[in-house]
KETORMI-893526 format. One line per 4 residues: their letters; for each residue z, x negated, y of C-alpha. Coordinates in Angstrom, 2 decimals. Example, Ala and Ser with C-alpha at 12.3 -4.5 7.8 and 13.67 -1.06 7.14 Angstrom:
as) 7.80 -12.30 -4.50; 7.14 -13.67 -1.06
END
This chain:
sdls) 4.40 -50.42 18.41; 4.62 -49.14 15.06; 6.04 -53.07 14.93; 8.67 -54.12 13.59
indp) 11.40 -57.07 13.64; 11.48 -58.00 9.86; 8.23 -56.38 8.61; 6.48 -57.95 6.43
ifsv) 2.63 -59.70 7.10; 0.68 -61.42 5.52; -3.28 -63.15 5.99; -5.49 -65.48 4.86
gspl) -6.62 -68.35 6.62; -7.01 -72.15 6.16; -3.97 -74.29 7.85; -3.91 -78.30 7.67
glin) -7.33 -77.75 6.10; -7.18 -75.36 2.90; -9.76 -73.14 2.57; -8.71 -69.07 1.41
sfmk) -5.42 -69.54 1.78; -2.84 -66.78 1.24; -0.13 -66.43 4.01; 2.90 -64.71 4.06
gyis) 6.00 -63.70 6.26; 7.10 -61.73 9.00; 7.41 -61.01 12.37; 10.52 -62.06 14.16
hter) 9.90 -60.56 17.50; 7.38 -57.90 18.83; 7.04 -58.43 23.01; 6.96 -61.68 23.20
lnyd) 5.42 -61.97 27.06; 4.74 -65.00 29.51; 5.18 -67.35 26.90; 0.86 -68.68 27.71
pqyp) 1.21 -69.55 30.27; -2.75 -68.88 30.16; -2.61 -65.16 29.64; 1.09 -64.17 30.55
eipy) 0.61 -60.67 30.75; -0.01 -60.50 26.72; 2.35 -58.58 24.75; 2.23 -60.97 22.11
iqty) 3.66 -60.37 18.08; 6.25 -64.14 17.21; 5.12 -64.07 13.58; 7.28 -67.49 11.14
gtsf) 5.36 -67.50 8.15; 1.61 -67.09 8.41; 0.67 -69.56 11.98; -0.76 -73.16 10.95
egcs) -2.58 -75.36 12.63; -6.17 -74.47 11.04; -5.17 -70.47 11.31; -5.55 -70.12 15.11
gaav) -7.96 -67.39 14.89; -7.14 -65.77 11.40; -5.79 -62.22 10.87; -2.78 -60.90 10.60
ytad) -2.35 -58.35 8.97; 1.18 -55.97 7.58; 1.31 -55.54 4.08; -0.05 -52.43 4.30
gkii) -2.99 -54.08 5.15; -3.91 -53.03 8.47; -4.52 -55.44 11.27; -1.66 -55.83 14.07
glnr) -4.11 -59.00 15.40; -5.26 -62.66 15.93; -3.55 -65.81 15.81; -2.67 -67.08 18.88
atfg) -0.86 -70.39 18.78; 1.55 -71.97 16.65; 4.42 -73.85 17.24; 6.04 -76.71 16.10
tafg) 4.80 -78.10 12.68; 7.53 -78.60 10.06; 7.96 -75.47 7.78; 10.51 -72.84 8.61
nsfg) 11.14 -74.92 11.38; 7.34 -73.04 13.56; 6.66 -69.84 14.34; 2.93 -68.20 15.27
lvvp) 2.18 -66.04 18.53; -0.02 -63.32 17.18; -2.72 -61.78 20.13; -1.89 -57.80 19.40
h) -5.14 -55.86 18.06
END
């Protein structure tokens, strides 16, 4: 509930198999509903910059280190043309 669009975020994951990679990005939407047909009731957090193939399950944090949730899915594969959905914590 304290999240806003454009808030900076970060994650540590294994994008494209590159283990222990630090990624930073921002929140692009705070309550994306009905996007995942498996779980239409979850209000996902849409992100940019922290979600790539291989990052599913990685924790996503605010700039001050508070966890906001876990990476669930990545849509698109080109940098600058993809986004992620985070299951809120």
